[in-house]
Each structure stands twice: as structure tokens, then as C-alpha cells.
C-alpha positions as CSV (number, residue, x, y, z in Angstrom):
1,M,-196.3,27.3,-208.4
2,T,-194.3,26.1,-205.6
3,D,-195.0,26.1,-202.4
4,V,-193.1,28.5,-201.6
5,A,-193.8,30.1,-204.5
6,S,-197.3,30.1,-204.1
7,Q,-196.4,32.9,-201.3
8,G,-195.6,35.8,-203.6
9,P,-192.5,37.6,-202.7
10,A,-191.4,38.8,-199.4
11,P,-192.2,42.6,-199.2
12,S,-188.0,43.2,-199.7
13,E,-187.7,40.6,-202.8
14,A,-190.8,42.9,-204.4
15,D,-188.2,45.0,-206.1
16,R,-186.0,41.7,-207.1
17,A,-185.9,40.9,-211.3
18,V,-188.1,38.4,-212.4
19,L,-186.6,35.3,-213.6
20,T,-187.8,34.3,-217.2
21,N,-186.1,31.8,-220.3
22,R,-184.5,33.3,-223.3
23,Q,-188.2,33.5,-224.7
24,G,-188.5,36.2,-222.5
25,H,-191.3,34.0,-220.7
26,P,-191.3,34.1,-216.9
27,V,-190.3,31.0,-215.5
28,Y,-193.5,30.6,-212.5
29,D,-192.0,27.4,-211.1
30,N,-188.0,26.7,-211.4
31,Q,-188.2,23.6,-208.6
32,N,-190.1,20.6,-210.1
33,Q,-191.0,19.4,-213.9
34,R,-194.1,18.9,-215.3
35,T,-195.5,15.7,-214.3
36,V,-198.7,13.8,-214.2
37,G,-199.4,14.2,-210.5
38,A,-196.5,14.8,-208.4
39,R,-195.3,11.2,-208.9
40,G,-196.4,10.4,-212.0
41,P,-193.9,10.8,-215.2
42,A,-192.2,13.7,-216.8
43,T,-194.3,15.2,-220.1
44,L,-192.4,15.3,-223.2
45,E,-193.8,18.9,-224.1
46,N,-191.5,20.4,-220.4
47,Y,-190.4,23.1,-222.2
48,Q,-188.6,25.3,-219.1
49,F,-186.6,22.2,-218.4
50,L,-186.0,21.4,-221.3
51,E,-184.6,24.5,-222.4
52,K,-182.7,24.5,-219.2
53,I,-180.9,21.2,-219.4
54,S,-180.2,21.3,-223.0
55,H,-178.5,24.6,-222.8
56,F,-176.9,22.8,-219.5
57,D,-175.7,20.3,-221.7
58,R,-173.7,22.5,-224.3
59,E,-172.2,25.2,-221.7
60,R,-169.1,24.0,-222.2
61,I,-167.3,24.7,-225.7
62,P,-163.7,22.7,-226.8
63,E,-161.4,23.9,-224.7
64,R,-158.4,25.4,-226.0
65,V,-155.5,22.5,-227.2
66,V,-153.2,24.6,-225.4
67,H,-153.4,27.8,-223.3
68,A,-156.8,26.2,-222.2
69,R,-155.5,27.0,-218.4
70,G,-155.9,31.1,-218.4
71,V,-157.4,34.3,-216.8
72,T,-158.3,37.6,-218.6
73,A,-157.8,41.1,-217.4
74,Y,-158.4,44.4,-218.8
75,G,-156.4,47.7,-218.7
76,V,-155.0,51.0,-221.1
77,F,-151.9,51.0,-223.2
78,E,-150.4,54.8,-222.7
79,A,-147.7,55.3,-225.9
80,D,-144.9,57.1,-225.1
81,G,-145.0,58.8,-228.9
82,T,-141.0,57.9,-229.4
83,V,-139.4,54.7,-229.4
84,G,-136.2,55.3,-227.2
85,D,-135.7,58.7,-227.5
86,E,-136.4,59.1,-231.3
87,P,-140.0,59.9,-232.9
88,I,-141.5,56.6,-233.6
89,S,-143.2,57.9,-236.9
90,R,-139.5,57.1,-238.3
91,Y,-140.4,53.4,-237.7
92,T,-143.7,52.9,-237.8
93,R,-147.1,54.5,-238.9
94,A,-149.2,52.7,-236.1
95,K,-151.5,55.2,-234.9
96,L,-151.7,54.0,-230.9
97,F,-147.8,54.7,-231.0
98,Q,-147.7,58.2,-232.2
99,E,-148.7,60.3,-229.4
100,K,-147.1,60.8,-226.4
101,G,-150.4,59.9,-223.8
102,K,-152.4,58.4,-226.2
103,K,-154.6,55.2,-224.3
104,T,-155.3,52.0,-226.3
105,D,-158.0,49.7,-223.9
106,V,-156.5,46.6,-223.5
107,A,-157.0,42.9,-223.0
108,L,-154.6,40.8,-221.5
109,R,-155.6,36.8,-221.2
110,F,-151.9,34.7,-219.4
111,S,-152.3,31.0,-219.2
112,T,-150.1,28.1,-219.1
113,V,-150.0,26.0,-222.6
114,A,-149.8,22.4,-221.7
115,G,-152.6,21.6,-219.2
116,G,-156.4,21.6,-219.1
117,R,-158.8,24.2,-218.9
118,D,-158.9,22.7,-214.9
119,S,-155.3,21.9,-214.4
120,S,-152.6,23.5,-211.6
121,E,-150.9,27.0,-212.0
122,M,-148.0,25.7,-211.0
123,A,-147.2,23.6,-213.1
124,R,-143.4,23.9,-214.9
125,D,-144.8,25.4,-218.4
126,P,-144.4,28.6,-220.8
127,R,-146.8,31.2,-219.7
128,G,-148.8,32.4,-222.3
129,F,-148.8,36.8,-222.4
130,A,-151.6,37.5,-225.1
131,V,-152.9,41.4,-225.5
132,K,-155.8,42.9,-227.3
133,F,-155.3,46.5,-228.4
134,Y,-158.5,47.6,-228.9
135,T,-157.4,50.0,-231.5
136,E,-159.0,52.8,-233.7
137,D,-158.0,51.0,-236.7
138,G,-159.5,48.1,-235.5
139,N,-158.0,45.1,-233.2
140,W,-154.3,44.4,-232.7
141,D,-153.4,41.0,-231.0
142,L,-149.9,40.3,-229.8
143,V,-150.0,36.9,-228.9
144,G,-146.8,36.0,-226.9
145,N,-145.2,34.2,-223.9
146,N,-143.2,34.8,-220.5
147,L,-140.3,33.1,-222.3
148,G,-138.2,35.0,-225.2
149,V,-137.9,32.0,-227.3
150,F,-139.4,28.8,-227.9
151,F,-138.9,25.1,-228.3
152,I,-139.2,24.7,-232.4
153,R,-138.2,27.0,-235.1
154,D,-140.7,25.5,-238.1
155,A,-144.6,25.4,-237.4
156,I,-144.9,22.2,-239.1
157,K,-143.0,20.5,-236.0
158,F,-146.0,22.2,-233.6
159,P,-148.0,19.5,-233.2
160,D,-145.3,17.0,-233.0
161,F,-143.9,19.1,-229.7
162,I,-147.7,20.2,-228.0
163,H,-148.3,15.6,-228.7
164,S,-144.9,15.2,-226.6
165,Q,-145.8,17.4,-223.8
166,K,-149.8,15.9,-223.2
167,P,-150.4,12.8,-221.7
168,D,-149.6,9.3,-223.3
169,P,-152.6,8.8,-225.9
170,V,-152.8,4.7,-224.7
171,T,-152.5,5.5,-220.3
172,F,-153.6,8.8,-220.6
173,E,-151.3,9.6,-218.1
174,A,-149.9,12.9,-217.9
175,N,-146.5,14.9,-217.0
176,V,-144.2,12.1,-218.1
177,A,-140.7,12.8,-218.5
178,E,-139.5,10.3,-220.9
179,R,-142.4,11.5,-223.8
180,A,-140.8,15.2,-223.8
181,F,-136.9,14.2,-223.5
182,D,-137.4,11.7,-226.3
183,F,-138.7,14.4,-228.6
184,W,-135.9,17.4,-227.0
185,S,-133.3,14.9,-226.9
186,Q,-133.6,14.7,-230.8
187,S,-134.8,18.6,-231.6
188,P,-131.4,20.4,-230.1
189,E,-133.0,23.6,-231.5
190,A,-135.3,23.5,-227.8
191,L,-132.4,23.3,-225.9
192,H,-132.3,27.1,-224.9
193,M,-136.0,27.3,-224.2
194,I,-135.0,24.2,-221.9
195,M,-132.6,26.9,-220.3
196,L,-135.7,28.7,-219.2
197,V,-138.2,26.4,-218.7
198,L,-136.7,23.8,-216.6
199,S,-135.3,27.0,-214.4
200,P,-136.8,28.8,-212.0
201,R,-138.9,30.9,-215.0
202,G,-140.4,27.8,-216.0
203,I,-142.8,28.1,-212.7
204,P,-143.5,32.5,-212.4
205,A,-144.2,33.5,-208.2
206,S,-147.4,35.1,-210.0
207,Y,-148.6,36.3,-213.8
208,R,-147.6,39.9,-212.3
209,H,-144.2,39.1,-211.6
210,M,-143.1,37.6,-215.1
211,Q,-142.0,39.3,-218.5
212,G,-144.0,38.9,-222.0
213,F,-142.5,38.4,-225.2
214,G,-144.0,38.7,-228.9
215,V,-141.4,35.7,-229.4
216,N,-141.7,36.1,-232.9
217,T,-140.4,38.8,-235.6
218,Y,-142.6,40.7,-237.1
219,K,-141.7,44.3,-239.5
220,W,-142.8,47.7,-238.7
221,V,-143.3,50.2,-241.4
222,N,-143.5,53.7,-241.8
223,A,-145.2,56.2,-244.0
224,Q,-142.5,55.4,-246.8
225,G,-143.2,51.9,-247.0
226,E,-139.6,51.4,-244.9
227,T,-139.7,48.4,-242.8
228,Q,-137.5,47.4,-239.8
229,L,-137.6,43.5,-238.5
230,V,-138.9,44.1,-234.1
231,K,-139.1,42.1,-231.4
232,Y,-141.2,42.9,-228.4
233,H,-140.5,42.7,-224.6
234,W,-143.4,43.6,-221.8
235,L,-141.1,44.2,-218.7
236,P,-143.3,44.3,-215.4
237,K,-142.3,47.1,-213.0
238,Q,-142.8,44.7,-210.5
239,G,-140.1,42.8,-211.2
240,V,-139.3,39.6,-211.9
241,K,-139.9,37.1,-209.5
242,S,-140.3,33.0,-209.7
243,F,-140.5,30.1,-207.9
244,T,-138.7,26.6,-207.6
245,A,-140.8,23.4,-207.9
246,A,-140.4,22.7,-204.2
247,D,-142.2,26.0,-203.3
248,A,-144.7,25.5,-205.9
249,A,-145.9,21.9,-204.7
250,T,-146.1,23.6,-201.4
251,I,-148.9,25.8,-202.8
252,Q,-150.0,23.2,-205.4
253,A,-151.3,21.3,-202.0
254,G,-153.7,24.3,-200.7
255,S,-154.6,26.1,-204.5
256,L,-154.4,25.2,-208.2
257,G,-155.8,28.4,-209.0
258,F,-152.8,30.1,-207.3
259,H,-151.5,32.7,-210.0
260,T,-155.9,33.8,-211.0
261,K,-156.7,34.5,-207.4
262,D,-153.7,36.8,-207.1
263,L,-154.3,38.7,-209.8
264,Y,-158.1,38.7,-209.1
265,D,-157.1,39.9,-205.2
266,A,-154.3,42.9,-206.7
267,I,-156.6,44.5,-208.5
268,E,-159.6,44.4,-206.1
269,R,-156.9,46.2,-203.9
270,G,-155.8,48.6,-205.8
271,D,-152.2,47.2,-206.5
272,N,-152.4,47.2,-210.8
273,P,-149.3,45.9,-212.4
274,Q,-147.8,48.0,-214.7
275,W,-145.5,46.6,-218.2
276,E,-143.3,48.4,-220.5
277,L,-143.1,47.4,-223.7
278,H,-140.3,47.7,-225.4
279,V,-138.8,47.0,-228.7
280,Q,-135.7,45.8,-230.4
281,L,-135.1,47.2,-234.3
282,M,-133.0,45.5,-237.0
283,S,-133.0,46.5,-240.2
284,D,-135.0,44.4,-242.9
285,D,-132.4,41.9,-244.3
286,E,-130.9,38.6,-243.4
287,H,-127.7,39.7,-241.8
288,P,-124.6,37.8,-243.0
289,E,-123.3,38.7,-240.1
290,L,-125.2,37.1,-237.1
291,D,-124.2,33.9,-236.5
292,F,-128.1,33.1,-236.0
293,D,-130.8,33.9,-238.3
294,P,-133.1,37.1,-236.9
295,L,-136.5,35.2,-237.8
296,D,-135.7,31.9,-236.3
297,D,-137.6,32.0,-232.9
298,T,-134.9,29.8,-230.4
299,K,-133.3,32.7,-230.4
300,V,-132.9,36.5,-229.0
301,W,-131.0,39.4,-230.1
302,P,-128.1,40.4,-228.2
303,E,-129.4,43.3,-225.9
304,E,-125.4,45.4,-226.5
305,I,-125.8,45.4,-230.3
306,F,-130.0,45.5,-230.5
307,P,-130.7,47.7,-227.3
308,L,-134.3,47.4,-225.9
309,R,-136.0,50.7,-226.5
310,K,-138.9,51.9,-224.6
311,V,-143.0,53.1,-226.3
312,G,-145.1,52.8,-223.8
313,T,-146.8,50.9,-220.7
314,M,-149.7,48.9,-219.6
315,T,-151.7,49.2,-216.4
316,L,-154.0,46.1,-215.6
317,N,-156.7,47.8,-213.6
318,R,-160.1,45.1,-214.2
319,M,-161.2,41.7,-214.4
320,P,-164.0,40.2,-216.4
321,E,-167.8,40.1,-214.8
322,N,-168.1,37.0,-216.4
323,F,-165.1,34.3,-216.5
324,F,-166.5,32.1,-219.4
325,T,-167.9,35.0,-221.6
326,E,-164.5,37.2,-221.2
327,N,-162.1,34.7,-220.9
328,E,-163.1,31.1,-221.8
329,Q,-164.3,33.5,-225.7
330,I,-161.5,35.7,-225.8
331,A,-159.5,34.7,-229.3
332,F,-156.1,36.0,-230.1
333,G,-154.4,35.3,-233.2
334,T,-151.0,36.4,-234.6
335,G,-152.5,37.6,-238.2
336,V,-154.3,40.2,-236.2
337,L,-152.5,43.0,-236.9
338,V,-153.1,46.7,-237.9
339,D,-151.1,49.3,-240.2
340,G,-148.4,50.7,-239.9
341,L,-147.7,46.7,-238.1
342,D,-146.8,43.7,-240.8
343,F,-145.4,39.7,-240.4
344,S,-141.7,39.0,-241.1
345,D,-140.8,35.4,-242.7
346,D,-140.7,33.9,-239.5
347,K,-141.8,30.1,-240.2
348,M,-143.5,30.0,-237.0
349,L,-145.1,33.4,-236.9
350,V,-146.5,32.4,-240.5
351,G,-148.1,29.0,-239.0
352,R,-149.2,30.4,-235.7
353,T,-150.9,32.8,-238.1
354,F,-153.8,30.4,-240.0
355,S,-153.2,28.1,-236.5
356,Y,-154.7,30.2,-234.0
357,S,-158.0,31.8,-236.5
358,D,-158.6,28.6,-237.6
359,T,-158.6,26.9,-233.7
360,Q,-161.4,30.2,-232.3
361,R,-163.4,29.0,-235.7
362,Y,-163.7,25.6,-234.4
363,R,-164.0,26.3,-230.8
364,V,-166.2,29.2,-230.5
365,G,-167.6,29.5,-233.6
366,P,-167.2,30.9,-237.1
367,N,-168.9,34.3,-235.6
368,Y,-166.5,34.5,-233.5
369,L,-165.5,38.4,-233.8
370,Q,-169.3,39.1,-233.2
371,L,-168.6,38.7,-229.3
372,P,-168.6,41.6,-227.3
373,V,-164.8,40.3,-226.1
374,N,-163.8,40.0,-229.5
375,Q,-165.3,42.9,-231.3
376,A,-163.1,45.6,-232.5
377,K,-163.7,48.6,-230.0
378,N,-162.9,51.3,-231.8
379,A,-163.4,51.0,-235.2
380,K,-166.2,50.6,-237.7
381,V,-166.5,46.7,-238.7
382,H,-168.3,46.6,-242.3
383,T,-168.5,43.4,-244.1
384,N,-170.2,41.1,-246.5
385,Q,-169.6,38.0,-244.2
386,R,-173.1,36.4,-243.4
387,D,-175.3,33.7,-241.2
388,G,-173.0,30.9,-239.4
389,Q,-173.8,29.2,-236.3
390,M,-174.6,31.8,-233.4
391,A,-174.6,34.7,-235.7
392,Y,-176.6,37.8,-233.8
393,G,-175.4,40.6,-235.7
394,V,-175.0,42.0,-239.2
395,D,-172.0,43.8,-239.8
396,I,-173.6,46.0,-242.2
397,A,-172.8,49.9,-243.0
398,P,-175.2,52.7,-242.2
399,G,-176.3,53.4,-246.0
400,Q,-175.5,50.2,-247.1
401,N,-178.4,48.2,-249.6
402,P,-178.9,45.4,-247.7
403,H,-179.4,43.4,-250.9
404,V,-176.0,44.0,-251.0
405,N,-173.8,41.4,-249.7
406,Y,-170.8,41.2,-252.0
407,E,-168.4,43.4,-253.8
408,P,-167.6,45.0,-256.3
409,S,-171.2,46.7,-256.8
410,I,-172.5,50.0,-257.9
411,T,-175.8,49.1,-255.9
412,G,-175.3,50.6,-252.5
413,G,-172.5,47.8,-251.4
414,L,-169.6,48.4,-249.7
415,R,-166.2,49.6,-251.8
416,E,-162.2,49.1,-250.7
417,A,-160.2,51.3,-248.5
418,E,-157.8,53.3,-250.0
419,Y,-154.2,52.0,-249.6
420,P,-152.1,54.5,-246.4
421,T,-149.1,53.9,-248.4
422,H,-147.2,51.9,-250.5
423,D,-148.8,48.7,-251.4
424,E,-145.1,46.7,-252.0
425,Q,-143.1,46.9,-249.3
426,G,-139.4,45.6,-247.5
427,P,-136.7,43.6,-249.8
428,V,-137.0,41.5,-252.7
429,V,-136.9,37.9,-251.8
430,N,-135.8,35.8,-254.6
431,G,-135.8,31.2,-253.9
432,R,-136.6,28.2,-255.3
433,L,-139.5,25.5,-253.6
434,T,-137.9,24.1,-251.4
435,R,-138.3,21.9,-247.6
436,K,-135.0,23.2,-245.7
437,R,-134.2,24.1,-242.2
438,I,-132.6,27.6,-242.3
439,P,-128.9,27.3,-242.5
440,R,-127.9,29.3,-239.5
441,T,-129.0,26.6,-236.9
442,N,-126.2,27.6,-234.2
443,D,-128.4,25.5,-231.2
444,Y,-125.7,25.2,-228.9
445,K,-124.3,28.5,-228.0
446,Q,-127.1,30.7,-227.0
447,A,-128.0,28.0,-224.9
448,G,-124.7,27.4,-223.3
449,E,-124.6,31.3,-222.9
450,R,-128.0,31.4,-221.0
451,Y,-126.7,28.7,-218.5
452,L,-123.4,30.7,-217.9
453,L,-125.9,34.3,-217.6
454,S,-127.9,32.4,-215.5
455,E,-127.7,33.3,-211.3
456,Q,-126.4,30.7,-208.9
457,W,-129.6,29.7,-207.3
458,E,-131.3,29.4,-211.4
459,K,-128.4,27.2,-212.1
460,D,-129.0,24.9,-209.2
461,D,-132.4,24.8,-209.5
462,L,-132.1,24.2,-213.4
463,V,-129.8,21.3,-212.8
464,A,-132.0,19.4,-210.1
465,N,-134.9,19.9,-212.0
466,L,-132.7,18.4,-215.4
467,V,-131.4,15.4,-213.5
468,G,-134.9,14.6,-212.1
469,A,-136.6,14.3,-215.1
470,L,-134.0,12.3,-216.8
471,E,-133.7,10.1,-214.2
472,Q,-137.2,8.6,-215.4
473,C,-136.0,8.8,-218.9
474,R,-134.3,4.9,-220.3
475,R,-130.0,5.3,-221.1
476,E,-130.3,6.5,-224.5
477,I,-131.9,9.9,-223.8
478,Q,-130.0,10.3,-221.3
479,E,-127.0,10.1,-223.3
480,R,-128.2,12.2,-226.2
481,M,-129.1,15.1,-223.6
482,V,-125.9,14.7,-222.0
483,W,-124.1,14.7,-225.1
484,H,-126.2,17.9,-226.0
485,F,-125.9,19.7,-222.7
486,F,-121.9,18.9,-223.0
487,M,-122.3,21.0,-226.8
488,C,-123.3,23.6,-224.8
489,E,-121.0,24.6,-221.6
490,D,-118.7,22.1,-220.1
491,E,-120.6,22.8,-216.6
492,L,-123.9,22.3,-217.7
493,G,-122.6,18.9,-218.9
494,Q,-120.8,17.8,-216.3
495,R,-123.4,18.7,-213.8
496,V,-126.1,17.2,-215.0
497,G,-124.2,13.9,-216.2
498,E,-123.2,13.6,-212.4
499,G,-126.4,13.5,-211.2
500,I,-127.6,10.2,-213.6
501,G,-124.3,8.8,-213.5
502,I,-122.9,9.5,-217.4
503,T,-119.7,11.2,-218.1
504,A,-118.5,13.2,-221.1
505,D,-116.4,10.1,-222.1
506,D,-119.7,8.2,-222.2
507,V,-121.1,10.0,-224.6
508,R,-117.9,11.3,-226.7
509,G,-118.6,8.9,-229.5
510,L,-121.8,9.9,-230.1
511,P,-122.0,11.2,-233.6
512,P,-124.5,13.7,-234.8
513,L,-128.2,13.5,-235.0
514,Q,-129.0,12.9,-239.2
515,T,-130.9,15.9,-239.2
516,Q,-128.2,18.0,-237.9
517,T,-125.2,19.4,-239.7
518,L,-122.9,20.8,-237.2
519,T,-120.2,23.7,-238.5
520,E,-116.7,23.7,-238.0
521,E,-116.4,24.7,-234.5
522,E,-119.6,22.6,-233.6
523,Q,-117.5,19.9,-234.7
524,Q,-114.6,21.0,-232.5
525,R,-116.1,21.1,-230.2
526,A,-118.0,17.4,-230.0
527,A,-113.9,16.2,-231.0
528,N,-113.4,17.7,-227.3
529,L,-116.9,17.6,-225.4
530,G,-116.1,18.3,-222.0
531,K,-113.0,19.7,-222.2
532,N,-114.0,23.6,-224.0
533,G,-113.6,25.1,-221.5
534,P,-116.2,27.7,-220.9
535,R,-117.7,30.7,-223.5
536,N,-116.5,34.0,-223.0
537,V,-120.1,35.9,-222.7
538,E,-118.2,39.3,-221.4
539,G,-119.9,42.2,-222.7
540,L,-122.9,40.1,-223.3
541,V,-126.3,41.7,-222.7
542,M,-129.0,38.7,-222.8
543,T,-132.7,39.2,-222.5
544,H,-133.4,37.1,-219.6
545,C,-130.5,38.5,-218.0
546,V,-133.4,40.9,-215.6
547,P,-133.0,39.7,-211.7
548,N,-135.0,37.0,-211.0
549,E,-135.8,37.3,-207.1
550,H,-136.8,33.4,-205.6
551,V,-139.7,33.8,-203.4
552,V,-139.1,31.1,-200.7
553,V,-143.0,29.4,-199.7
554,G,-142.9,27.9,-196.3
555,G,-139.9,27.3,-193.9
């Protein structure tokens, strides 16, 4: 015992729990290693010390490659029982939506994308918006972002895109503008997302004041096996609020975790944030009448044609008891769906469905779904999966023969479930095996429309951010980006070009990228670069056109 410990607990501490190791052994001395004499060498049988230090050496699991910086909150989702003013059963049989007032527990993890676990939450970056619903049919993960589109449309480009946003692999210099714009200059599908993430919406004022989106296109399935394409929108009842880069820099000077602290503080004082869940629905076919592909995650669906329909409300009301077990180890995957929800053929969704769960098995371990934060809380789990690192339970059913961990069996093993409805669903798909991009790329129209429908302060901030970043890039990257911006909208190209000394005449002769096949309309725009006039946005209701309040920081 130490000198202090040898005195025994003070009377006021007699009821305090005693420190033990994980074998349940009381720890009598937590201050000193076992040594030969007070000054002598430490002995190898220092079990308590070796257990303590070896666990400490392993206290960090590999951080997420993306979405490393984040925070989890818990709450409840309450269903309306309708989609807009129609019974929701007309479109989906998913049980969590069916009854008005039905409540489902949820966990929501907010995050930044590119930075490490200890990076600043004031970075300009998309924000992860991942919701885990603990439903009676098992878990449903709706894994999205605060911006309704993405930079790429095919998951094969995801490693390249993320590498372009990460530090230089030689110097490890972070936030290198030339790396990002080098990639974007050769990837015009990213332009729509650039209009958002380089605008104030790339720096939300708080997690409580940003939208959330599923981003990808999913499907709903009803009891008859009929399918609809669906997009998910979370609209904050607190409104949308954003910072400029100057506002964010002022906050970052005092705190790297501003958004996390804001969320903890709000819920602690009872100011529980809420989001309404809305959906857009579209018949499950290719829609050749549209000038974009509904499965393209670089596009939004026009809301005057496919209106938002409310299906429920989510309220956050509790924060984790332990940051590591409930935030670092919480795991999401786009493949985690319940009956009545299904995948579309969205190329990004297919890739994410493999990648997300594969990442969790590497990062947390093969038994990550046994962790309390990831377990299905309201559905029984019976599997034939056994063993693996950190297995601390067996998914065995009451009455199941413990010797039988396979199926089929007639000696007390598990059986298959019965399909709730039709096995075959959705349209027939025919095609030859190929590697081709989708025919309707249309990379410039929605990006230009988004610029025109932005608030004036958003336009000004977007242009300033683009100019500031492109000033750090070599001339050929600048020219290609200005060409792209003129293809989107004359005013945007002119304003950015003026900021870095490049005119439409300087870039009009640039050919399309070798990877591009311009439509006749786009060829005409290229020929008249800088002289096309503004696009017609009359009557267009576009995602992200909800009001965005500028939160000014400092004087």
C-alpha cells in the first residue's frame, strides 16, 4: 500500500466503489509499480501495471478515413402515418412509418468529412448526417450529408476524390487548394457540389442549424411489391444558419470543437433540436423526359415537379455517457435497411454499401454489431456467426441447439424467415456488361441554377472563396475552372475570372475534357462562352433554397 492508501478510506469515502482490474481483483496500490526495493528495477510480474499500460497502448482504434471528427446524440423519431396527405402504406410497408405517433429510438452522428479526429469543426467541409433507427424490424441506417448532392457519381472515384482532399502524401501539408482543384478541374460532375461547399453552407453555424439528406436515391416497397424511387430530406425546425470563412476563423481561434460543445450545451439546457423528415417520390423507371438521371447523386430533383412530403419528426434529447463507446465505435452502413426500404441502382449507393460496412469490420472489428450502440435494440438477433476478435456474446435463440451453428438443420438449428411479400420487385433491367458513365451527365445546368438561386450574400461569399483558393493554383487549373464556371453561368465565370485575371476570351478556345461528351446545348454554350446570358430559373424550386441566415461573429 502507499502511504496514503495505508491510512484507509476517510469516513466520508467508505461507500465509494473500490478500484479493480478487469479480472475483478482489487487494486491495492495504483501509484507504484512493483520493484526490488523502493529504488530498484521493476519486476516482470507487474501484472497490474502491465494490464494497465498495455490497455492504454491500445486505447485508440483506427480513426475513420472519412468522417473521423464527429459527435453522437440520441433521440426519437415520431411518424406521421402519412406521406404528405396520403396514407404512407400506399408507397411503403416499412413498419416504423405506418402509425401516426409511432416512436422509434434513434442515434444521430454529425461529422466533418476530410479532417482527422482532432481537427477543427470550423473547416469548410460537408457534414455527415447519419441516423440509426432502432426499429422493431432491426436497425435502419440513413447515412447522408448536410448537402443534397455529392462530388462524384461513381464509387470507383471515391478513393481518388478523398485523396485529393487529404494532406499531401510527401509533405503532409493539409488543405492544399491545388490538390482539390486539380481533381475538380478534371471532374465537372463536382461543380454542383462546389456551388454548395464553397458557399456559406459549407460551414454551418451549428449542427442544429443544418439540413440533412440521404443524398443517394433509394426505393420504397409497398405490400404489393410496387416500388417508388425516394430521396430523403431532413429540414431543421430551428432554421438554417451558416458562417463565412471569416466568422469561422474567429471561432476556430478559440475552439476546435465548437459544434460539439454547442450540441451538448443545447441539449443540457433542454433546447432539444428537431428535424422534419420529408421525402420526394418518383416512379421507378428511367424517366427519359428529364434532362438528368434520377439515380445521379450529383443532381437534385426539382421540387416543383417532385414536391417534398413530410413523413415524421426527429427530436434529439440525450447525449452519450461515454464519447468513445458511443461515438467512436458507433457504426453506420448504407446497406442497413429494413423491410419496405430497398436499394436503387445508384452507382454511388452500391459502392457505399460495400465500403461502409467493410470499413467498420477493419476499424472496430468483425463483431462491431455486438457493441451496445450498434445492436438492434427492438428486434431479436439470432445468427450462426461465431467467434472472431472481441466476441463477447453468442447470437443464440431461446431453445436453439447450441451445437448447431449452421443452416439448414433438423436438429434444433435456426430456420429461414418467410418473405413478407413478393420476392421479385421493381422494373426489369436489361443490358450488356460494360464500363460506361451514365448518358445524361448534364454537369453544368443545375450548378448554374444553384448559383442563380443563391442569396446574394451566398453568391458573394462563394466567389470570394473560389478566388482565394484558385489564386493558389497553377494557371492551367485556373483556366479550366473558369471555363467550367462560364459553362455553368456567365456571371459566375465573369466574377471568378475577374478575381484571378482570366477572361472568357482567354479560355473560349479550350476544348472539352477528353472524358466529356457535350450535348448540342452544351456545345453551343461553349461556342458562346461568356455570352449566353442568364439561365431561366423562373418557377424552379431547388433543394437548398431554404433561407440561410448569416450568423455574424465578432465586430
